[in-house]
N, C-alpha and C positions, 0 to 999 in steps of 0.2 A: 572510432570513425569508420572502420571497415564494416562493422555491423550496421551502423547508421546508413551507410551508402548502399549496402545490400538490401536493407528493408526499403529504402527509398526507390531503388531500381525495381524491386518486386511490386511495390505500390504503383509505380508509373506504368508497369507492364500489365496492370489490371488484376494482379494477384491480391486477394484479401489477406491482410496482415493484422497481427495484433502484437502488442509489446508487453513485456513483463517487467514490472518495477518491483521485483522481489529478489531478495528481501531488502527492505530499507533499514538503514543502520542509524545509530546515534552518531553524531549529533545533528542529523538531517532535520531541517525545519521547513517552514513555509517558503522561504526564498529558494531553497534547493528543490522543493517539489514544484514550485512555479516554473523554474528553469527546465526541469525534466519534462513536465507536462507540456510546456510550450514547444519543445522539440518534437514530442509525440504528436501534438496537434498539427504541426507543420507537415506531417505526413498525409494529412487528410482526415477523414472521419474514421477514427480507429478506437479500439478498445484497449485500455491499459489495465493490466492485471496488477494488483498490489497486495503485498503481504509484509507486515513488519517482522523483523527477526524474532525468533523465539529461542530461549536458552536450552532447548533439548537437542539431543543427538550430536553426532560427530561434526556436522557442519558448523555448529556454534563454536565448538572448540577450535576448529580450523580457522574461523574468522578471528577469534581471540588471539590465536598464535600469530596470524598474519598481521594483525594490528600491532601487536607487541614488536614484531620484527621490523615493521615499517616505522616504528616510533610514533604512532598515533596514540599518545598517552590519554587524550580526552576520550577517545573511542574505547580504549582498553578499560578505563575507569567505569564508563557507562556499562559496558558489557559485563564486567565483573559484578557491578551492582545488580544487574538483571539476574545473573547466575546465583547471587547470594540472597536475593529478596524476591520472592514470587510476586508480592504486592507491587514492588517497584516495576517489574516487568509488565504486569497487568496495566498499570497506569501509563507506562510508556507506550504499549501496544495500542491502547485505546486512543491516546493522544495522536499517534501516528495515523491510525485509520481515520480519525475525525479530521485532522489537518489536511490529509490528502484529498478527502472528499470535499472539504470546503474550498480548497484551491481549484479543484476540478470544475466547480461551478462557474469559474471565470472563463471557461473555454467552451464555445458552442461546438457541437459535433464531436466531443470527446467524452467518453464514459470511462470511469474508473470502476473496475469490478474488483472489490475488495475480498480478500480471503482471510477471515478471522480464524485463528487457530482453534482447534477443538478445546484445548486447555484454557484458552482465553474465554470461550463461551461458558465452560464449566465454572470458571472463576467469577462469573457475574450472576445476576438474578433479575427477576422482574422484567420491566420494560427493556432494559439494556440487553438482557439475555435474548429476549424475543427479537430485538433488532439485529443482533449478531447472528442468530440462527437464520433469520430471513436473508441476510447477506450471504451466508454459506449456501443456502438453498436456491438462490436466484440463478436463473439461467442466463449465461452470458450472451450478449447480443451481437456476436460477430456477424458481419454481413453475409457470410456464407451459410449462416444458420437460417436464413430467410427472414430474419428480423432486422430492420434498419437500426443502427446504433442510436439509442436515445437513452436518456436518463431514466432508469427504473426506480420505482419508489423504494425497493429494497436496498439499492446502492446509493445511499445518501449519507450526509453527515450525521453523526451520532448526537451532536448538540449544536445549538446555535453559537455563533462566534462570541457572543457576549456571555454565554452560560459556561461555567466551569464544568468539566467532565466529572469532577469529584462527587457531585450530587447524584450521579447515575450509578456510581460504583457501590 
């Protein structure tokens, strides 16, 4: 709440702000993302940066240890599966990116700028790889950049709500 209040005060004082929804963890889903994005949208027209967790580096192990110590067994199980199976992580990360972008379309004046991991991009091909590269290379539209926040074509859902992501992998 302290962070939320600080960001709200900055916004009210006319300071351009952005929020980071990074990294997102299992078992976060559509309802969790809707709740977070509704808080962000309440700040006004903001950009929310998003990145799903990836199983590389010390931060991942720290998250796994913290989840174990907190007794979040469902999170521990998911994180361990990501660590053990590259394909599991790829599917998880794509699903997270897609779900967050789908939920973001429900909010006018809110853009989610997704950050696909380099390893995720390398793990894909064809149209999906092109889409992920475009997400990586898209310029974020913070208001202090001179560009008004609006949905850019590079930052959009990977698949339609009725299409499974599996056909893109």
